[in-house]
Phi, psi and omega in degrees: 000317183293326175300315181297314180297321175296321180292317178301312178305313182300312177299317174306310183297316179294321179293317172304316179291321177303308178306316182290337177267317189273327175309313173309315186289322180292327173300311187291324175299312181292326179290325177290322187284325171301318185290326183287326181292324185278355181056048180289132183236121175237123180241129181235125176272112187271352186240189181257003180274141174269155188227163170240142187231123181251132174234127177247129185251130178246135178267111184258000000 
């Protein structure tokens, strides 16, 4: 009985560790995949100089 309890505890801890490691990557992959499908364009200006950006969209 004691051995069975230790196995159940070990399996529970193992599954918890797997979820805490794997789940963030699954969430990140899904969020990146959604951004790609939504055709999101992000432009960040990292300096003090202003810039002009022109974007042409074509319906293919």
